[in-house]
C-alpha positions as CSV (number, residue, x, y, z in Angstrom):
1,X,172.4,-49.6,9.7
2,X,174.4,-45.7,8.0
3,X,177.3,-45.6,8.7
4,X,178.3,-42.2,11.4
5,X,180.7,-39.7,10.6
6,X,184.3,-39.7,12.9
7,X,183.2,-37.0,14.6
8,X,187.2,-36.5,15.4
9,X,186.6,-35.3,11.5
10,X,187.9,-31.6,11.1
11,X,185.9,-31.1,8.2
12,X,182.9,-28.5,9.4
13,X,179.5,-30.2,9.8
14,X,176.7,-28.1,7.6
15,X,175.4,-26.6,9.8
16,X,171.2,-27.5,11.1
17,X,169.6,-24.1,11.0
18,X,169.0,-23.2,7.4
19,X,168.7,-26.3,6.1
20,X,165.4,-27.9,3.9
21,X,164.9,-30.7,7.1
22,X,161.7,-33.3,6.8
23,X,159.0,-32.4,9.8
24,X,160.5,-34.9,12.5
25,X,157.3,-35.8,13.5
26,X,156.1,-36.3,9.9
27,X,155.6,-39.8,9.4
28,X,154.0,-39.9,12.5
29,X,151.2,-37.5,10.8
30,X,151.2,-39.0,7.2
31,X,151.0,-42.8,9.4
32,X,147.9,-41.7,11.4
33,X,150.1,-42.4,14.4
34,X,149.8,-39.1,15.5
35,X,147.6,-38.4,19.0
36,X,145.2,-35.0,18.7
37,X,143.3,-34.2,20.9
38,X,140.3,-36.5,20.1
39,X,142.0,-38.8,19.8
40,X,143.9,-39.9,23.3
41,X,141.6,-43.2,25.6
42,X,142.2,-45.5,27.4
43,X,145.3,-46.0,25.2
44,X,146.4,-43.0,27.4
45,X,145.3,-44.2,30.5
46,X,142.1,-42.3,30.2
47,X,139.5,-45.2,31.1
48,X,135.8,-45.0,31.6
49,X,135.5,-42.0,28.7
50,X,131.8,-40.8,27.9
51,X,130.7,-38.7,25.5
52,X,129.1,-34.9,25.0
53,X,127.5,-32.8,22.7
54,X,126.9,-29.0,22.3
55,X,122.6,-27.6,22.1
56,X,122.8,-25.2,20.5
57,X,120.2,-21.9,20.3
58,X,118.5,-21.4,17.7
59,X,117.3,-17.5,18.4
60,X,119.4,-14.6,17.6
61,X,118.4,-13.2,20.7
62,X,116.7,-13.5,23.7
63,X,115.6,-15.7,26.9
64,X,115.0,-19.4,27.0
65,X,111.9,-19.9,28.3
66,X,112.0,-24.1,29.3
67,X,114.2,-26.8,28.0
68,X,112.4,-30.1,27.7
69,X,114.6,-33.1,28.9
70,X,112.7,-36.1,28.8
71,X,112.2,-36.9,25.9
72,X,116.5,-36.9,25.3
73,X,116.6,-38.8,29.2
74,X,114.5,-41.5,27.6
75,X,117.7,-42.5,24.8
76,X,119.2,-45.4,26.5
77,X,123.2,-44.6,27.1
78,X,121.7,-41.5,28.0
79,X,123.4,-40.7,31.6
80,X,122.1,-36.3,31.7
81,X,121.8,-33.5,30.3
82,X,123.1,-30.4,31.3
83,X,121.8,-26.8,30.8
84,X,120.6,-23.5,33.0
85,X,118.3,-24.6,35.1
86,X,120.2,-27.5,37.0
87,X,123.9,-27.0,35.9
88,X,125.8,-25.2,39.8
89,X,127.2,-21.8,39.9
90,X,130.6,-21.7,38.4
91,X,133.2,-18.9,40.1
92,X,134.0,-17.0,37.1
93,X,137.0,-15.3,38.4
94,X,139.1,-13.4,36.7
95,X,141.8,-14.7,34.8
96,X,144.2,-12.6,35.7
97,X,147.5,-14.8,34.3
98,X,150.0,-11.2,32.8
99,X,149.5,-13.0,29.2
100,X,145.7,-13.6,28.7
101,X,144.8,-13.1,25.4
102,X,141.0,-12.9,26.3
103,X,139.1,-9.5,25.1
104,X,137.8,-7.0,27.2
105,X,134.1,-7.7,28.5
106,X,132.6,-10.4,30.5
107,X,133.3,-14.0,28.3
108,X,130.6,-16.5,27.7
109,X,129.7,-18.6,30.6
110,X,128.2,-21.9,30.4
111,X,124.8,-22.8,31.4
112,X,124.7,-18.8,33.9
113,X,121.8,-17.9,33.2
114,X,119.4,-18.2,30.4
115,X,120.1,-14.9,28.3
116,X,120.7,-16.1,24.0
117,X,123.3,-13.4,23.3
118,X,124.3,-14.7,19.7
119,X,122.8,-17.6,17.0
120,X,124.3,-21.0,18.5
121,X,125.5,-20.0,21.6
122,X,125.5,-23.9,23.9
123,X,122.5,-23.5,26.1
124,X,123.0,-27.1,27.0
125,X,124.8,-30.8,27.1
126,X,124.1,-34.0,27.0
127,X,126.4,-36.9,27.9
128,X,125.9,-40.3,26.8
129,X,128.0,-43.4,27.3
130,X,128.2,-43.2,23.5
131,X,128.4,-40.6,20.6
132,X,126.0,-41.9,19.1
133,X,123.9,-41.3,22.0
134,X,124.6,-38.1,22.6
135,X,123.8,-37.0,19.5
136,X,121.0,-38.1,18.9
137,X,119.2,-37.1,22.6
138,X,120.8,-34.1,21.4
139,X,118.6,-33.0,18.4
140,X,115.7,-34.7,20.8
141,X,115.7,-31.6,23.2
142,X,113.2,-28.8,22.6
143,X,113.4,-25.3,24.1
144,X,111.9,-22.1,24.0
145,X,112.5,-18.6,23.4
146,X,111.7,-15.4,24.1
147,X,113.2,-13.9,21.4
148,X,113.7,-10.8,20.6
149,X,115.5,-9.2,17.0
150,X,119.1,-9.6,16.8
151,X,121.9,-7.1,16.0
152,X,123.2,-8.2,12.5
153,X,124.1,-4.6,10.5
154,X,127.8,-3.8,10.6
155,X,126.9,-0.3,8.5
156,X,123.8,0.5,10.9
157,X,124.2,-0.2,14.6
158,X,125.5,1.4,17.5
159,X,129.1,1.5,17.7
160,X,131.6,2.2,20.6
161,X,133.7,5.5,20.8
162,X,136.0,5.3,18.2
163,X,140.1,4.2,18.8
164,X,141.8,6.9,17.0
165,X,145.4,7.2,16.4
166,X,146.3,11.1,14.2
167,X,149.8,12.1,13.3
168,X,149.5,16.4,11.7
169,X,147.1,17.7,10.5
170,X,145.4,15.1,7.6
171,X,142.4,17.0,6.8
172,X,143.9,19.9,6.2
173,X,146.2,18.3,3.7
174,X,143.8,16.2,2.1
175,X,141.8,19.2,1.6
176,X,145.0,21.2,-0.3
177,X,145.7,17.9,-1.9
178,X,146.1,18.0,-6.0
179,X,144.6,14.5,-6.1
180,X,142.0,13.0,-4.1
181,X,140.6,10.1,-4.1
182,X,137.9,8.6,-1.9
183,X,137.1,4.5,-1.7
184,X,135.2,2.0,0.9
185,X,135.7,-1.3,0.8
186,X,134.0,-4.7,2.8
187,X,135.5,-7.7,3.9
188,X,134.0,-9.9,4.5
189,X,133.9,-12.1,7.6
190,X,135.7,-15.5,7.2
191,X,135.6,-18.7,9.5
192,X,139.4,-20.9,10.4
193,X,138.6,-24.3,9.2
194,X,141.3,-26.3,10.8
195,X,140.7,-30.1,9.7
196,X,140.5,-31.0,12.9
197,X,137.7,-29.6,14.8
198,X,138.1,-28.4,18.0
199,X,138.0,-31.3,20.8
200,X,138.9,-31.5,24.3
201,X,139.0,-34.8,27.2
202,X,138.8,-33.7,30.8
203,X,139.0,-36.0,33.5
204,X,139.3,-35.2,37.8
205,X,140.7,-36.4,39.9
206,X,139.4,-35.5,43.0
207,X,140.0,-31.5,42.8
208,X,142.6,-32.3,39.9
209,X,141.7,-31.6,35.9
210,X,143.7,-32.6,33.4
211,X,142.8,-31.8,29.7
212,X,143.4,-32.7,26.5
213,X,142.5,-29.5,24.5
214,X,142.9,-28.6,21.0
215,X,144.3,-25.8,21.4
216,X,147.3,-22.4,21.2
217,X,148.7,-22.2,24.7
218,X,148.9,-25.1,27.4
219,X,148.7,-22.0,29.7
220,X,145.5,-20.7,28.6
221,X,143.1,-23.9,29.1
222,X,145.1,-24.6,32.8
223,X,144.7,-21.1,33.5
224,X,141.1,-20.2,32.6
225,X,139.8,-23.5,33.5
226,X,141.5,-22.4,37.4
227,X,139.7,-19.0,37.0
228,X,136.4,-20.4,35.5
229,X,136.0,-23.9,38.8
230,X,137.9,-21.1,41.4
231,X,141.0,-23.8,41.5
232,X,144.0,-23.0,42.0
233,X,146.4,-23.5,38.4
234,X,149.0,-25.9,39.9
235,X,145.8,-28.1,39.7
236,X,145.7,-27.6,36.2
237,X,147.4,-29.8,33.2
238,X,147.2,-29.3,29.7
239,X,148.1,-31.8,26.9
240,X,148.1,-31.1,23.8
241,X,151.0,-32.3,21.5
242,X,150.0,-32.2,17.7
243,X,147.4,-29.2,17.0
244,X,145.4,-29.7,13.1
245,X,145.9,-26.8,12.3
246,X,144.3,-23.3,13.9
247,X,145.5,-19.6,12.0
248,X,144.5,-18.2,15.3
249,X,140.9,-19.3,16.5
250,X,143.1,-22.1,18.7
251,X,144.6,-19.3,20.9
252,X,142.4,-19.1,23.7
253,X,140.0,-21.4,25.1
254,X,135.6,-21.0,24.5
255,X,133.0,-22.1,26.0
256,X,132.6,-26.1,25.4
257,X,136.0,-26.6,27.2
258,X,133.7,-25.4,30.4
259,X,131.0,-27.3,29.4
260,X,133.2,-30.5,29.0
261,X,134.9,-30.3,32.4
262,X,131.6,-29.3,33.7
263,X,130.0,-32.7,32.9
264,X,132.8,-34.1,33.6
265,X,133.5,-33.0,37.4
266,X,129.6,-33.7,37.5
267,X,129.4,-37.4,36.4
268,X,133.0,-38.0,37.8
269,X,134.1,-39.8,34.7
270,X,135.9,-38.7,32.1
271,X,134.7,-36.5,29.2
272,X,135.3,-35.8,25.4
273,X,133.4,-33.6,23.5
274,X,134.3,-32.9,19.7
275,X,132.6,-30.1,17.6
276,X,130.6,-30.5,14.5
277,X,132.0,-28.9,11.4
278,X,128.7,-26.8,11.8
279,X,130.2,-25.6,15.5
280,X,132.9,-24.5,13.9
281,X,131.0,-21.8,13.2
282,X,129.6,-20.2,15.7
283,X,131.4,-21.3,18.9
284,X,135.2,-20.2,18.0
285,X,135.4,-17.3,16.7
286,X,136.5,-16.2,13.1
287,X,137.5,-13.4,11.6
288,X,135.3,-10.7,11.9
289,X,134.2,-8.1,8.5
290,X,135.3,-4.9,8.3
291,X,134.2,-1.9,6.4
292,X,137.2,0.4,5.2
293,X,136.6,4.1,4.4
294,X,140.1,5.4,2.9
295,X,140.8,8.8,1.7
296,X,144.4,9.5,-0.5
297,X,145.7,12.8,-1.0
298,X,148.8,13.0,-2.9
299,X,151.1,15.4,-5.0
300,X,150.9,14.6,-8.7
301,X,154.0,12.5,-8.5
302,X,152.4,10.0,-6.7
303,X,153.9,10.9,-3.0
304,X,151.2,10.9,-0.8
305,X,150.6,14.2,1.7
306,X,147.0,12.5,3.2
307,X,146.0,9.8,4.3
308,X,142.5,9.2,6.8
309,X,141.3,5.6,7.2
310,X,137.6,5.3,9.2
311,X,137.2,1.6,9.8
312,X,133.7,-0.4,11.6
313,X,134.7,-3.8,12.6
314,X,132.4,-6.1,13.8
315,X,132.5,-7.9,17.8
316,X,130.0,-9.1,20.2
317,X,128.5,-7.0,22.5
318,X,129.3,-9.2,25.6
319,X,133.8,-8.6,24.1
320,X,135.3,-6.2,22.4
321,X,138.2,-8.1,20.1
322,X,139.9,-5.9,18.3
323,X,141.9,-6.9,15.7
324,X,145.5,-4.8,15.4
325,X,145.0,-2.0,11.7
326,X,148.3,-0.5,12.0
327,X,150.0,-1.0,8.7
328,X,149.2,1.7,7.0
329,X,150.8,3.4,10.1
330,X,153.8,3.0,9.0
331,X,154.2,1.0,5.6
332,X,154.2,4.8,3.6
333,X,156.2,8.0,4.3
334,X,152.8,9.6,4.8
335,X,153.3,12.7,7.5
336,X,149.6,13.5,8.1
337,X,147.3,9.8,8.8
338,X,144.7,9.7,10.6
339,X,142.6,6.4,11.2
340,X,139.8,6.1,13.1
341,X,138.5,2.4,13.9
342,X,134.6,2.3,15.8
343,X,133.6,-1.3,17.2
344,X,130.1,-2.2,15.9
345,X,128.7,-4.1,19.3
346,X,126.1,-7.1,17.6
347,X,124.7,-10.4,18.8
348,X,127.5,-12.7,17.3
349,X,129.8,-14.5,18.8
350,X,133.4,-12.9,20.0
351,X,135.4,-12.9,16.7
352,X,139.4,-13.4,17.4
353,X,142.6,-13.3,15.7
354,X,142.5,-15.3,12.2
355,X,145.9,-15.5,10.3
356,X,147.6,-11.8,10.0
357,X,145.4,-10.4,12.1
358,X,143.9,-7.4,11.3
359,X,147.4,-6.4,9.1
360,X,146.2,-8.7,6.3
361,X,142.4,-6.5,6.4
362,X,144.7,-3.4,6.8
363,X,146.4,-4.6,3.9
364,X,143.4,-5.0,1.5
365,X,141.9,-1.1,1.6
366,X,145.7,0.0,1.8
367,X,147.3,-1.6,-1.1
368,X,144.1,-1.7,-3.2
369,X,143.7,2.5,-2.6
370,X,147.2,2.5,-3.7
371,X,146.5,0.9,-6.7
372,X,143.6,2.8,-7.6
373,X,146.8,6.1,-7.0
374,X,148.8,4.4,-9.5
375,X,146.2,3.7,-12.1
376,X,145.1,7.3,-11.5
377,X,148.3,9.3,-12.1
378,X,149.3,6.4,-14.8
379,X,152.9,5.5,-12.9
380,X,153.5,2.3,-12.1
381,X,152.4,1.3,-9.1
382,X,155.6,-0.5,-7.7
383,X,157.1,2.9,-8.8
384,X,154.7,4.7,-6.4
385,X,155.4,2.7,-3.6
386,X,159.2,3.5,-3.9
387,X,158.8,7.2,-3.7
388,X,156.5,6.9,-0.7
389,X,159.2,4.3,0.7
390,X,160.2,5.5,4.6
391,X,163.6,6.5,5.5
392,X,162.2,5.4,9.4
393,X,159.0,4.2,10.7
394,X,156.9,7.5,10.3
395,X,154.7,5.9,13.4
396,X,157.2,6.1,15.9
397,X,160.7,8.0,14.5
398,X,162.6,5.0,15.5
399,X,164.8,3.3,13.1
400,X,163.9,-0.2,11.1
401,X,166.1,-2.7,12.0
402,X,166.6,-4.2,9.3
403,X,163.9,-3.5,6.2
404,X,165.1,-4.9,3.0
405,X,161.0,-4.3,1.0
406,X,162.9,-2.2,-1.6
407,X,164.8,-5.8,-2.6
408,X,161.3,-7.4,-1.9
409,X,160.3,-5.0,-4.8
410,X,163.0,-5.5,-7.4
411,X,163.8,-9.6,-7.1
412,X,159.6,-9.8,-7.3
413,X,159.6,-7.6,-10.8
414,X,162.7,-9.3,-12.1
415,X,161.7,-13.4,-10.8
416,X,157.7,-12.7,-11.8
417,X,157.9,-10.5,-14.9
418,X,156.7,-7.5,-14.8
419,X,158.0,-5.8,-17.6
420,X,155.2,-7.6,-19.5
421,X,152.7,-6.3,-17.4
422,X,150.3,-4.2,-19.6
423,X,149.7,-0.3,-17.5
424,X,146.5,-0.4,-19.8
425,X,143.5,-2.6,-17.8
426,X,142.0,-4.9,-20.3
427,X,144.4,-5.1,-23.5
428,X,146.2,-8.9,-23.0
429,X,143.5,-11.3,-23.7
430,X,143.7,-14.9,-24.6
431,X,140.5,-16.2,-26.6
432,X,138.0,-15.6,-23.6
433,X,140.4,-14.8,-21.1
434,X,141.1,-11.5,-19.5
435,X,145.2,-11.5,-18.5
436,X,146.4,-8.9,-16.1
437,X,148.7,-9.0,-13.4
438,X,149.0,-7.0,-9.7
439,X,151.0,-6.3,-6.7
440,X,150.7,-5.1,-2.7
441,X,152.8,-4.9,0.1
442,X,152.5,-6.1,3.3
443,X,154.4,-6.0,6.6
444,X,154.2,-7.6,10.3
445,X,155.1,-6.5,13.9
446,X,158.4,-9.1,15.0
447,X,157.7,-9.2,18.0
448,X,158.7,-11.6,20.3
449,X,157.3,-12.7,24.6
450,X,159.6,-14.0,27.4
451,X,160.0,-18.6,27.2
452,X,161.3,-20.7,28.7
453,X,163.1,-24.5,28.0
454,X,164.7,-27.4,29.2
455,X,167.5,-29.5,27.8
456,X,169.1,-32.8,28.9
457,X,172.0,-34.1,27.9
458,X,171.4,-38.1,28.2
459,X,174.9,-40.8,29.0
460,X,174.0,-41.7,25.2
461,X,174.9,-38.5,23.8
462,X,171.6,-37.7,22.9
463,X,169.7,-34.2,24.0
464,X,165.6,-33.7,25.3
465,X,165.5,-29.8,25.2
466,X,161.6,-29.2,26.5
467,X,159.4,-25.9,26.1
468,X,155.5,-25.4,26.5
469,X,155.4,-24.0,23.2
470,X,152.9,-25.7,20.8
471,X,152.5,-27.1,17.0
472,X,149.8,-25.8,14.7
473,X,151.7,-26.5,11.3
474,X,154.8,-25.1,11.0
475,X,157.0,-27.5,12.1
476,X,157.8,-26.3,15.7
477,X,159.5,-29.8,17.2
478,X,161.2,-29.4,13.4
479,X,162.7,-26.2,13.7
480,X,163.6,-26.3,17.7
481,X,165.6,-29.6,17.3
482,X,167.7,-27.5,14.8
483,X,168.8,-24.7,16.5
484,X,169.6,-27.2,19.5
485,X,171.5,-29.2,17.7
486,X,173.8,-26.1,16.7
487,X,174.0,-25.2,19.3
488,X,175.3,-28.2,21.0
489,X,177.1,-29.3,18.3
490,X,175.4,-32.3,17.5
491,X,173.5,-33.7,14.6
492,X,169.9,-33.5,14.6
493,X,169.0,-37.3,14.9
494,X,170.1,-36.7,18.5
495,X,167.8,-33.9,19.2
496,X,164.1,-34.0,20.2
497,X,162.4,-31.1,21.4
498,X,159.4,-31.8,23.6
499,X,156.3,-29.8,23.9
500,X,152.5,-29.4,24.6
501,X,152.5,-30.0,28.2
502,X,151.4,-26.7,30.9
503,X,154.3,-28.6,33.1
504,X,156.5,-27.5,31.1
505,X,158.8,-24.3,30.7
506,X,156.4,-21.9,30.3
507,X,156.3,-19.9,26.3
508,X,154.2,-17.4,24.6
509,X,150.6,-18.4,22.7
510,X,151.8,-19.6,19.5
511,X,150.8,-17.1,17.4
512,X,152.0,-13.6,16.4
513,X,154.7,-15.0,14.3
514,X,156.8,-14.3,17.9
515,X,157.6,-18.3,18.7
516,X,160.8,-18.9,17.0
517,X,161.8,-15.5,18.2
518,X,160.3,-16.1,21.8
519,X,161.0,-19.8,21.6
520,X,163.3,-20.4,19.9
521,X,166.0,-18.4,21.3
522,X,165.4,-19.5,24.6
523,X,166.4,-23.2,22.8
524,X,169.1,-21.4,21.7
525,X,170.3,-20.3,25.0
526,X,169.2,-22.9,27.2
527,X,171.7,-25.4,24.6
528,X,174.8,-22.6,24.5
529,X,174.6,-22.8,28.7
530,X,174.5,-26.8,28.5
531,X,177.2,-26.6,26.4
532,X,179.0,-24.6,28.6
533,X,178.3,-27.1,31.2
534,X,179.9,-29.8,29.2
535,X,183.1,-27.8,28.2
536,X,183.6,-26.4,31.5
537,X,183.7,-30.1,32.8
538,X,185.8,-31.4,30.2
539,X,188.1,-28.3,30.9
540,X,188.4,-28.5,34.4
541,X,189.1,-33.2,34.4
542,X,192.2,-33.5,34.5
543,X,191.6,-37.0,33.5
544,X,189.8,-35.4,29.8
545,X,191.6,-34.7,26.7
546,X,190.9,-30.7,27.0
547,X,192.1,-30.1,30.6
548,X,193.5,-27.2,31.1
549,X,192.3,-25.4,27.5
550,X,190.4,-22.3,27.7
551,X,186.6,-22.7,27.7
552,X,186.6,-20.1,25.3
553,X,189.0,-22.5,22.7
554,X,187.1,-25.6,23.4
555,X,184.6,-25.8,20.3
556,X,182.0,-29.2,20.0
557,X,181.4,-30.4,16.2
558,X,179.4,-33.5,16.1
559,X,178.9,-34.3,20.0
560,X,182.8,-34.7,19.1
561,X,184.4,-31.4,22.2
562,X,188.1,-30.3,21.3
563,X,190.2,-27.6,20.6
564,X,190.1,-25.0,17.6
565,X,193.9,-25.4,17.6
566,X,193.8,-29.1,17.5
567,X,191.0,-31.2,16.5
568,X,192.0,-34.3,17.1
569,X,192.2,-33.6,21.2
570,X,189.2,-34.1,22.4
571,X,186.7,-36.3,23.3
572,X,182.6,-37.4,23.0
573,X,179.7,-36.2,25.3
574,X,179.5,-39.9,26.5
575,X,182.9,-40.2,27.1
576,X,182.9,-36.8,29.5
577,X,180.1,-38.2,30.6
578,X,180.8,-41.6,32.1
579,X,184.0,-41.2,33.0
580,X,182.8,-38.2,35.4
581,X,179.7,-41.1,36.5
582,X,177.3,-39.2,35.0
583,X,173.9,-40.5,33.5
584,X,173.1,-36.9,32.9
585,X,174.1,-33.0,32.6
586,X,170.7,-30.1,32.3
587,X,170.5,-26.7,32.2
588,X,167.5,-24.3,32.2
589,X,167.2,-20.9,30.4
590,X,165.2,-18.5,28.2
591,X,164.6,-15.5,26.9
592,X,163.6,-12.2,27.6
593,X,162.5,-9.4,25.6
594,X,165.1,-6.3,26.0
595,X,163.0,-3.9,28.3
596,X,163.6,-0.6,25.9
597,X,163.0,-1.2,21.8
598,X,165.2,1.0,20.4
599,X,163.9,-0.5,16.7
600,X,161.5,-0.4,14.8
601,X,160.6,-4.3,14.0
602,X,158.9,-6.0,11.3
603,X,158.6,-9.0,8.7
604,X,157.9,-7.9,5.2
605,X,156.6,-8.8,2.0
606,X,155.7,-8.1,-1.7
607,X,153.2,-10.5,-3.4
608,X,152.5,-11.0,-6.9
609,X,149.2,-12.1,-9.0
610,X,148.4,-12.8,-12.4
611,X,144.9,-13.6,-13.0
612,X,142.9,-14.6,-15.8
613,X,139.4,-13.5,-15.6
614,X,136.4,-15.6,-18.4
615,X,135.2,-12.6,-19.6
616,X,132.2,-14.2,-20.3
617,X,131.3,-15.0,-17.0
618,X,133.0,-13.3,-14.8
619,X,135.3,-16.3,-13.3
620,X,138.3,-15.8,-11.8
621,X,141.8,-18.4,-12.2
622,X,145.1,-17.2,-10.4
623,X,147.0,-18.5,-12.7
624,X,150.5,-17.6,-10.9
625,X,151.2,-16.3,-7.4
626,X,154.6,-15.0,-6.0
627,X,155.4,-14.2,-2.9
628,X,158.7,-12.2,-2.0
629,X,159.3,-12.2,1.7
630,X,161.9,-10.1,4.4
631,X,161.6,-11.8,7.6
632,X,164.7,-12.6,8.7
633,X,166.9,-15.6,9.6
634,X,165.4,-18.6,7.3
635,X,164.8,-21.3,9.9
636,X,164.5,-24.2,7.2
637,X,163.6,-23.2,4.1
638,X,161.4,-26.7,3.9
639,X,158.8,-25.1,6.0
640,X,159.2,-21.5,5.8
641,X,157.8,-22.5,2.0
642,X,154.9,-24.6,3.3
643,X,154.4,-21.5,5.7
644,X,154.3,-19.1,3.1
645,X,152.0,-21.6,0.4
646,X,150.2,-22.1,3.2
647,X,149.6,-18.5,4.1
648,X,149.4,-17.0,-0.1
649,X,146.4,-20.0,-0.2
650,X,144.8,-18.4,2.5
651,X,144.7,-15.3,1.1
652,X,144.0,-16.8,-2.5
653,X,140.4,-17.9,-0.2
654,X,140.5,-14.1,1.5
655,X,140.6,-12.9,-1.9
656,X,137.9,-14.9,-4.3
657,X,136.3,-17.1,-2.1
658,X,135.8,-17.3,1.5
659,X,132.1,-15.4,2.8
660,X,129.8,-16.2,5.5
661,X,126.7,-15.9,4.0
662,X,124.4,-14.5,7.6
663,X,120.6,-15.0,7.5
664,X,119.4,-11.0,8.8
665,X,116.4,-12.4,10.1
666,X,118.3,-14.4,13.5
667,X,121.8,-14.9,12.6
668,X,121.7,-17.9,11.4
669,X,125.3,-18.8,8.7
670,X,123.3,-20.2,6.4
671,X,126.8,-21.7,4.5
672,X,128.3,-23.2,7.9
673,X,130.4,-26.5,5.5
674,X,132.8,-26.9,3.9
675,X,130.1,-27.5,0.8
676,X,128.9,-24.1,0.9
677,X,132.0,-22.5,2.8
678,X,134.2,-21.9,-0.4
679,X,138.1,-22.5,0.4
680,X,140.8,-22.5,-2.3
681,X,141.4,-26.5,-3.7
682,X,144.0,-27.6,-4.8
683,X,142.7,-26.9,-8.2
684,X,142.7,-23.0,-7.3
685,X,146.6,-23.0,-6.6
686,X,148.4,-24.4,-9.5
687,X,151.4,-22.2,-9.3
688,X,152.5,-20.4,-6.4
689,X,156.6,-19.6,-5.5
690,X,158.4,-18.2,-2.5
691,X,161.3,-16.7,-2.0
692,X,163.4,-14.9,0.9
693,X,165.6,-12.0,0.6
694,X,169.2,-12.8,3.3
695,X,167.6,-10.7,6.3
696,X,168.6,-11.4,9.7
697,X,167.9,-9.3,12.0
698,X,169.5,-9.7,15.2
699,X,167.5,-7.1,17.0
700,X,164.8,-8.8,16.1
701,X,165.6,-11.8,17.9
702,X,168.7,-13.2,19.3
703,X,168.2,-15.9,16.9
704,X,168.1,-13.3,14.2
705,X,164.5,-13.9,12.6
706,X,161.6,-11.9,12.4
707,X,158.8,-14.3,12.2
708,X,157.7,-15.7,9.2
709,X,153.1,-17.5,9.6
710,X,151.3,-13.9,9.5
711,X,153.3,-11.6,6.6
712,X,152.8,-14.7,4.7
713,X,148.8,-13.9,4.1
714,X,149.9,-9.7,4.0
715,X,149.0,-8.6,1.0
716,X,147.9,-11.3,-1.3
717,X,144.2,-10.6,-1.7
718,X,145.3,-7.0,-2.3
719,X,147.9,-8.4,-5.0
720,X,145.1,-10.5,-6.1
721,X,142.7,-7.8,-6.4
722,X,144.7,-5.3,-8.1
723,X,145.7,-8.6,-10.3
724,X,141.7,-8.2,-11.6
725,X,141.4,-4.6,-12.4
726,X,144.9,-5.1,-14.5
727,X,143.4,-7.8,-16.4
728,X,139.6,-6.3,-16.5
729,X,139.7,-2.7,-15.7
730,X,136.8,-3.4,-13.4
731,X,137.3,-2.4,-9.3
732,X,135.8,-4.5,-7.6
733,X,135.9,-3.5,-3.5
734,X,133.8,-6.1,-1.6
735,X,136.0,-9.3,-0.9
736,X,135.5,-11.7,-1.9
737,X,135.4,-11.0,-5.9
738,X,132.9,-13.1,-7.3
739,X,131.2,-13.5,-11.0
740,X,128.4,-11.8,-10.0
741,X,130.2,-8.4,-8.7
742,X,132.2,-8.6,-12.1
743,X,129.5,-9.0,-14.2
744,X,127.8,-5.8,-12.3
745,X,130.6,-4.5,-12.2
746,X,130.8,-3.6,-16.5
């Protein structure tokens, strides 16, 4: 056994926050002991599980005219087939939960009518005692349709009325600008492709529903399923301790969850439903495609005078998903700015958030256009950005809480060797390879939301902290334990953070890079309250060495409560509780963002990339990437690197690989698998590094963080695009950049 340090030592222990701790659940994951949604079964007390498989529409629009289930029902072990012809009518009340993240419109309803709204829409669910029988029977179901041509073309389909943001007179300023550029960028649809497929186990106990679900927010299945089935929210409980990656598309509850819960209610047996990899492309959202027109006006010294963004983005015909495209409004000091965003309703499933939602999309257009302007004017791209750096937020007029983007630039220039970049594109060569460097900036809002936590200090000196948060990969259980350990003056091994249960104290959706600011601040407040409660007990106890000491003069280090002046005068948490006959102390606390926002608060990125492009074949290799981030206090550098490198790899895929190919005849996704939908592999990412500038931001959150998980992908794609131009002199404005596109731009 490793000897423990003397708790009475006066030496200041190393703080948990700020140190590179390994994931506390890492061993469970690498040994296969972590239980994801589809892993739940008899070991969890869920007996008699049966298996469900969805049947998907094979037309892109129309109505169902018939469903032949006879052959499927004759398959041994098949229990039922549910479709619009035999499904009960469900209440489908509005989800009025204040923080609902479902977009406006009428959500897709499970088997409630004969309409087909997109290719791949679930039209039936087969349930059998084995997954093999369910899959086999699903293939035997014959569905006939009255099909119509689907609307699929983003560029020609009618759009909704635009959402307009404007300041100044962009049209007049553009007409008067000495330098004017006009470009159109197109960004392909991207799919999330997390390791864990979407899955759910649903069980009814009379009128109470329990689900084990892959979700980024255990409150949403509770709220949505309660609304769909017309039961109280308290009658639904959702568990989701482990999430095998999500990137945004597990933030809301999709129709397959309703199908599983419906089947479980009809059969009165627990039902497990796991989407196939192919079904992940049709049924759970994606990053929408965009056509992004940009017009720039500037002085000859590079100072921007006018920016106009004309955007078209895809959404479904039944809901209006809208990404936040506000990056261009605040990143540069542009007196005249106009942005019109038109959503185009198509016969597709509803899009959803994907890492850096909206901001990484806008960065591609904004930061590539800035690079084009820099080349036109013969100005270094970083110098151009510095000349347009605002003093205050141009969109709101508010001062920035912290903005160390200039430091990100200078740090990146030094560490990446920017001085070696040739300003003349296509002039650096190594054999058949053309070499180029590029960079781009980015930002993402430093937001937070209300959260609560509960902490319980046991008689053995260990603490359990609980909150209904989630962990889709960033290491929430680890970082929250670090915050709690420091607040309570305990070693980290004494603290356990529990999450993933909708009955725990409420927390916001695990997305938007606000979990650390929100839940972390709630954990800090709760554990501060618990520590003060223990100190008050000690100083009020005549038998305590701390009796009568001023409360503010009592510190806790390594579980040892002592006075500031005399570290030897004190006792442990265990001694305090034992003497007072307490089995535990507990506290509930929370965090509420201030009603008045006095500052403009963002995390920032400066991303640098070096590429090699085969001059004959058009193949692009990213040789190096460096991301420099202003993200507030870094709670765990090891976890931060995991976030940053992962986000940068995602941006590489966005720039060079990821592209959903749709058949224009019916909306079928042609590359709905990991063989044909390309994502980055280890061979694509040989040298990636992240640096975090010192930037504690106590305005953004009480614990000083600004959020890291989203900004790490903002700016990556345009940095690569700009590097490709620097290498080749060819400007490709459609993502992903393919060899064919590069070769046709010769």
